[in-house]
C-alpha angles and dihedrals in degrees: 000000000000122000094255100047118102111255118236116272111283094024121131122234116245139174096271094034111038125181126245114242135167093271097044132278123342124209126191129202135183110203113219091216137025114280124250113224094257088057092048091051089045092057089051089053092049091049090055096042100040102026141021095287096259120127123184136198108205130218086261093052098255126137124239132189115205135202097030117167130225091248094049100044098076092061096047100088091049092046092051091047089050088061088058093248113147122203128194115283096186129041107329112243121187122221132190119271118269089023107187093011103063107108090207094051117117095208140358101258095198100087092052091045091052092049091052093044093052095040094050097042092103090055096058096094090051098046130083110267091241096045105134141194124188127191114201116197093191123240133096100337113048131183097214091113095058122095109236138167088223125015123187118194123188119238138173100297093333138070119222118218128203129187115212088336095311113118109242103178147269127297135187111260091241090060098042099094092045091051095049092048090049090051090050089051089057090049093049091051089063095059140264095294097050120117130190093249087066092049092050091048092049098044128052106248090222089056091053090050090052094047092053097036096237130171118240114290122270127223117292110266118248126240097247122216135319110273091222112100138037118315127189118234128205094255096060093262129105142234117221115210118205123185129220113228104247087348097290137110133172117245092240092057092045091051090050090050091051090052093048091046091054091052090049092054100253111169098201145338128234130191110232135202107265099054095283144122123224116212107201134205106034133149118229093258094044091050090053093051095044091050090058092049092049091050090052090053091055100261119138110248101169120072089210093059104126090229088069087068094052124091116194131167122214091272125176129017095010094055123051091212094052119110098183138039094252101185095051092050093044092051091051095048100039095086090052099055098099092207097316126127116245127199118191109190124183091212140001095276092084096208095168097054122011094184131076122282130195088244127016127185113195129186112236131174091252097045141291115323119216114211123186119208092349148082133271088264093061125095108271121237089220139004113220129197117256092233110086090001097156091051092050093047092048091052092052092045089056088060088063098245092183 
């Protein structure tokens, strides 16, 4: 498939195969290693030169460049490689932020992730495009909140494994890669649209435990803490987490942040699950000063900022499927949430947040659906007119819909 063709439904955008959206083509990348500040500034430059200047960090901690054009897409993989940024060549496996640096981490998840990635590389053409594996090393930033076909979480001498959120069991660390690859083999045998939720539904979980000789399941891992804020590292330095409002930042602001981070002594930057960037290697004083600069550039520096509880996709006009201007509505409603989660989805696909939210507003052909404690795919409690939408939603929120 050429870079400008629309991928099949359910496919994920990548550097060589971007996805068509309402504001152009969108490319996604998952750096294998944290970014040095020249690389971070370089991505900002590429976003401005090759796209519309918008960079995103997704809920899963991946980077996206928006507004790419047909004539600029072919040079993107080479331009990213020229920055020295490596991306997975095998099966992409996600690891927790600050892997290997988190002082609270039980293990470094990267060796296991590499073993799975290499061992499952041959399965990629036979797996669903969105098939996912996460390896959580424990510590501050957990991956328990991410949906995954297979999730591996480090324990004291054992690794716990869950399939589509259902605890499967515990396995010795030495067998973990072999087990995950075998599970992916079973998934691949069911076709390129199969997901682990279907396998779990079709097979008794106890039978799977018996087949793979697993110990009884452990407790479900928690989600850890919000990456936004200052976090102590094992070497006496700190990582400063800054959030991106609704997961987006303009290239100019990102370049300015990279420059300020260099002046503050930051060693490297790392995208983190939860639409954030971690700036690593700061002193207490430097972290305080950089936090003020980041706030001035529009980044979220307080984990209690109500926008951290808002999930919003690109919406109209950036997405062709969007029925509402999600960011404008989300920004207007965020201060009114009173501690509730809000999901503003341009359509019923719910790309920004697949899980339930206390309040979901979804763009429909007939108006904006209001869903309480559900997802954009659920039946709305009310359908509101697009005109004066924020006012109507606010009025209903005051009636304590939750």
